[in-house]
C-alpha positions as CSV (number, residue, x, y, z in Angstrom):
1,M,-15.1,26.5,81.1
2,A,-14.2,29.5,79.1
3,I,-16.6,32.4,78.4
4,Y,-16.7,32.9,74.6
5,R,-17.4,36.2,72.7
6,A,-19.6,36.3,69.6
7,K,-16.6,36.4,67.3
8,E,-15.1,33.3,68.8
9,V,-18.4,31.5,68.6
10,S,-18.8,32.3,64.9
11,Q,-15.5,30.7,64.2
12,M,-16.4,27.4,65.9
13,S,-17.7,24.3,64.1
14,D,-21.2,23.1,64.7
15,T,-20.0,20.1,66.8
16,E,-17.8,22.4,68.9
17,I,-20.8,24.6,69.7
18,V,-22.9,21.7,70.7
19,E,-20.2,20.3,73.0
20,N,-19.5,23.6,74.6
21,I,-23.2,24.2,75.2
22,D,-23.4,20.9,77.0
23,K,-20.4,21.7,79.2
24,L,-21.7,25.2,80.0
25,R,-25.1,23.8,80.9
26,T,-23.4,21.3,83.3
27,E,-21.4,24.1,84.9
28,L,-24.6,26.2,85.2
29,I,-26.4,23.4,87.0
30,E,-23.5,23.0,89.4
31,Q,-23.4,26.7,90.2
32,R,-27.1,26.8,90.7
33,G,-26.9,23.8,92.9
34,K,-24.4,25.5,95.2
35,V,-26.7,28.5,95.5
36,S,-29.8,26.4,96.2
37,A,-27.9,24.4,98.8
38,G,-27.4,27.6,100.7
39,G,-23.7,28.0,99.9
40,A,-22.1,31.0,98.2
41,P,-20.7,30.4,94.7
42,D,-17.0,31.1,94.1
43,N,-17.9,33.9,91.7
44,P,-21.5,35.1,91.8
45,G,-21.3,36.9,88.5
46,R,-20.2,33.7,86.7
47,I,-23.8,32.4,86.5
48,C,-24.8,35.4,84.4
49,L,-21.8,35.1,82.2
50,V,-22.4,31.4,81.6
51,R,-26.1,32.0,80.7
52,R,-25.1,34.7,78.2
53,T,-22.5,32.5,76.6
54,I,-25.0,29.7,76.2
55,A,-27.4,32.3,74.6
56,R,-24.6,33.4,72.2
57,M,-24.0,29.9,71.1
58,M,-27.6,29.1,70.6
59,T,-28.1,32.3,68.6
60,E,-25.2,31.2,66.3
61,Q,-26.8,27.8,65.9
62,N,-30.1,29.3,64.9
63,K,-28.4,31.6,62.4
64,R,-26.7,28.7,60.8
65,K,-30.0,26.7,60.6
66,Q,-31.7,29.6,58.9
67,E,-28.9,30.0,56.4
68,E,-29.2,26.3,55.6
69,S,-32.9,26.4,55.1
70,S,-32.8,29.6,52.9
71,A,-30.0,28.2,50.7
């Protein structure tokens, strides 16, 4: 799964954001599972990047919801 920047996330549709959040959460669970099982993840920094990308997408979702409610 790709790591998206804020500009890329702002250009996505609402459904794309939801789908990507689900995919990223699945990847995060898999990465954490490897670590908890005692193995080393392929890329240890990937967990942090995935978490940040999920946060970016959720932030964009919240911005859009606020814009809808204020309009």
